[in-house]
N, C-alpha and C positions, 0 to 999 in steps of 0.2 A: 351488453350498453348497458351503466348505467342508469336505474332509475333516479333523475332530480332533489330524489331525498337519501340515498341508499350511496350519491353521490358526495352532500352533505354529512353526512355521518360519519363518512369513511373521512371527508380531512376534519373535524375535527373529533374523533381518534388521534390525527399525524402530533407531532410532538413538531414542538418549533425551535428556533437556533436562536439567538443571543441577536440575526442578524434573520432576520425572517422581515420585519418590513423594510430596510436596504433591501433586500430583493424582486420584494413588489414592486416598494418604491420605482423604481431601475426596468420596469418590464419584464424581470423572467418572468417564466415558462416552468411554475411550480407541476413536480409529480409527489405523489408517497418511493420514499424509500428508506428502508430500514426505520423505516416506523416513526420516518419524519416529514417532515414539506421542505421539499429543495428546488435548486435550480436545474432545471435538463441544461436552461440555454439564455440569455438573456434575446434582445433586439438583432447585435451583432448576429448571433445566430451561431452554431456550433463550429464552421470552417475554417474562421475570419477568426476564433476565440484560441480555435487551435494552433493556429498560425501564429497567431498575435503574440501570444505564450513563445512558440521556438523563439519567438525573432525583438520584444519586447518584453513584457513580466504583466502578469492576470494571479488575477488573488481569487481564492479559490476558501470557500466556507465551507471547513471540517467538522464545526465543533460539532456535530453527533456523534462522531469518535469519540474514546473513554480514556480520559486521562487519568491516573489512577496511581498514591500514592504509595508506595514499598521503605512505613522504616521500622529500624532495626532496631528489637527493646533493650537491645543490648547498649545501641548507640555507637555501633563500630558498622561503617555502611557498608561494609569484607563481609560482615553475618548476612544484613540482608542479600550479598551476589550471591553468598555460597545456601544458600537458600533457595534463592528463586534458579539457581542451575540445578535443583534435583527436576524440575518444573518444562529445560529449555536443556535442548543441546550446546545452546552458543559458556562458550567462553564472560560470562558474566566475574569474576574478579576480571581480569585483565581489564575492565575496561575502567579508562584512566578517567577522577571529578573533572570534568565537562566536556565526556564526550559522552554517547550516545552506539547502537551497537542493535543490531537488523535481526531479530530473534522467533522461534519455532513456540506454541508451547505443542507439546507433544501427546501420546494417549499411549494407551501399554502396548499398543499393537503399530509403533512408529506414524502414524496418521500427523498429524496437521489439527489439535485443533485449533489453534487460532495465527495467526502472525500478527510481531507487534515489535516495538523499538525500545525500547530502554538508555535510561541516560544516565549515568552518577548526577546528583549535582548536590556528594562534596559527603552531606548528613544524610542521602534519603537514596529509593532509585526512584526515578521520574519515568511511567510505562504509557504509553498511546497503542489500544490496540482497536478493535475496527465493530463499527458503529451496532451491526444487524451480531455478534458475540460480548457486545461487553457483561451483560449482564451476565452470563457466564461463565467469561475471563473471575470477571468479582468471585462470583464466587466460587470455582479452584482452586487460587488464589484465598481463599479463606478457609476451602478446607483438607488446605496441604503449609501453606503459612502462618499458620494464626501465629502459632508455636513461639516463632519467631519473629512477627513479625505486627506493628498496626498495616492494613488494608486500608485506603481513605482515597475515594474516588472522588473526582473533584468534581460536582458537579455547578458548580456556580459556575464553568473558565467556560470560554468557546473559545476556538481555535480557527484562527485566519493563514490560510496558504500563498506562496508572494512569491513566482516560480518565473521564470523566464532571466535572460540572460541583462536583461538589467535592473534585476531584481534587488542587486547592491550597492545599486548608486542608486533605486529611490529606496531603499529601507532608513541607508545613508545617513536623508537632510531625514529623517527619526531616529534611528537609533544611532552613535557613535561608534560602534564597536564591531558595526554591521563587519563592516570591509577586513579586520582582523581574524573573523573567523573562518575559515574552511568547511571542510563537508564531512558530518557529521560532529561538531563542535556542537554541544547542548549548557546552555546555562542561565539564572538571569540574567535579564539586565531591563537597558530602562529604552521603550517605544516609545513616542512621544509622551514625554516622561509620566508615561507607568509601568510600575512592572512587571514584566512577564517574562517569561522562560521562555528563548527560542533557541528553536536549532538550527544551522545552516545544512537542509537535508530535503526531500520532500515525491513526488510522484509524477515524475513529467519528465527524467532525466532532463531536463534543463537544472543547474545553477538556482539554489532558491533558497526559502527560509518558512520555516513553518512556528512562530508564534500565539501560545499560548496568553489572553487575557483574561482579568476579572470581565467576567458574564453584558457586568454594567457599563463599560467603557467600549469591550466587541464596536458598536454598532460607530461610535468615536472615529478611536482608531482606523476603523473599517478607510471612513468616512478621511483622512484625512489621506490615505494610500491612496484614494482612485483619488482624489486630486490632481494629481505626475499625472502627467499630457502621458507617460509613459503607461500608466498601467489603465486594463479594461478588468470588470466581472467575469469570467470562470465559470461555468454547469457544468453539474455532473457527465454531457457530454463530451465534451470537451477533454475533460479529464480523463475519461474512460480510454477519450483515442488515443493521446500521450504516453497515458502511458502501456498502451499500449506498443506503443508505435518504440518503446525503451524496452522493453519485455518483460516492464511486470508481469506481478503474479498479483489475481483478484480473489482473496478469499470467500473461499464458495462455488468458484469457478477452476478455478485454474488450479488450488491447490485446496484438502478439505482433510477429512478424517480418511479416508484412505486413501492419500496421495504420502507416502516421506516425505520428506529436504530432498535423499537423496534422486528418487523417481521423480519431487520437480526440479532438480536440478539447479538447485539451493547447497548445491554440498559446499558450497565455498564460502558461506555463511557460519559454518561448525568448524573451530577450530584448531589444531592440532593437541589442544594438551582437552582434548574432548573427547576426543578419538584414541584407538590401539592403540599403548603405545607412550598414551599422552598419562600427565602430569593429574589429570584427575576423569581416565579415560571413564567412557557410563559411567551410571548414577542418575540415570533420568529415563523417562519413562520413551519404552520402545526401545532402549539404547540395542537389545541383542538383537533386535531388525538392522534400526537403520544403520548400527555400526557394523552387521555382515555384506550388508550390501556395500559398504565404501569395500572392504574386503573381495568380493564376487560377486558384485552389480547390480544393480538396477533389473529389473522382467522388463520398465516401461519404463518411459523420459518423456519427459515436458520440455517440445521441440517448437522453435521456431515452422510458420510457413508460411513460403511467398506466392498465393497464386497466380498462375499460368494467366493473363491476361485479365481486364477487368472488374469482372463478377467478384463480393465479397460474397467467403466462406462466414452461418454465424455458430454458434454454440451450438452445439450437438453434433452436426453436421457430421455423418461416421464415414474413414476410410478408410481406403482399403486398399490392396500392395501392386493393383494391379487397373486398367480400366476394363475385367471384364470379370476380377474375382469376385464374389457370390462373399467369402470369410470374410466381414469385416476384422480392420484390426485393430485400429484405434477411434479418435473421436478429438474435433475437436470444441476446445473449449473457452474462443474468446477470440472472437472474429470480427472485423471491420476494411472501414478503408482506412491507411495511412492517407492523412494530408501534407505533408511532411514528403513524403517518397510520392504525391497521387497515386496509387495502385494500393492496390486492397496486402493486406497484409492478415499472422493468423498465428497463433496457438494451439496446442493440444495436447495429447499425450498415441507411445504411438509402441509399440514392441522396441527393441534396445539394437538388434537387427537390423533395421529400420530408419536409424535413428544419424545414419549415414549422411555429411554433411556437404549438400548437390545433389542427392538423392532424388529420388520419386517419387510424389504418393496421388492418393487421387481420392478427393471429396465426391461423394451422392449432391449435385443441389441442385434441384426440381424434376429429380430423374435423369441428368446426367451427369457424367463422370468428367469430374473436372483438373484436370491435371497439377498440385501446385510439390515445388519445390523445395529439400528441406534445408530453409538457411539460418541461418546465426544471431543472435540474438545477441546486443537495441540489433532491433532496424535499423537505428538512426541514435547518429553514436553520443553516448553521456555527452556532458560540459556540463560536468562540478568541478568546483573548485579542491585542487588537493591538493 
């Protein structure tokens, strides 16, 4: 246990998002996360927050994440896209104005430095990166792209996610353009008479929007959204269980510098133009290893896991081929209870020969071997508006 003075010192060192006062006022239970003081849950509790997001609309503060503009010095957004393609295996040139794409920064050994979203705003690219990696990501961009691009972190903006089947109807009351947007559309829009950057995307598997708003307007916008009876504030606890049910990776847990996109079952995110035989094959960090895995397969793979029974398995649990083997073959990287399924779910890495859907492996839990079935992901169907 921390002494009271130590606890106070820790709290004073944590950064606060522009919505911090709102979280406290609404009874948020605040915890340290990626250097920020963030709400893990509200009085409704993680279970109700999770289920409400699946049936109504949930509001998430994700302002701790990094927002970065990449402006081409030539004035041509295509040049920024081609420059960024040196750092990611995705086809950024093909991202049309008003659209965005999921990507990964890779290292020379094919590992993932971070995963991110890349939007084309017409004159420049807009990036959203993970909170724990944003300083390193900015330094990485400056080290490699400074000749071609101006790199501008947007520290004066908040980021609010509105997720769930009622997100469109809620946002439409404040944004005339919301209903016309489709999954992965992104660009400037007026929301509650504030110029914001809005994307139709999220981290829950539900339909929804992410809204970048000037910090000074964040609380008024969040308050306006929460005034709708269909909206509840949602903490980090439900955010994690929602993304786990959706089969979405959490950086630093399910993917990291030791996992390639192919091992992480993210090869769908690498377009044919960047693969062998494509128009701009390779040319990114780790290309040799990553593209070889497309041809010959990866030695291990991220898989979905459904424990048999009610006991959840947690991150770090070792995985075995059978109930008696002493040789560990893999590990759980995320795990917990799936409220939408009323059952535990997990994901982890296994050697490729052991990844057949419907196959069985065993986790060690409190000295006992617990059987798990290898399951397709997502565990809960996605509800994106395409």
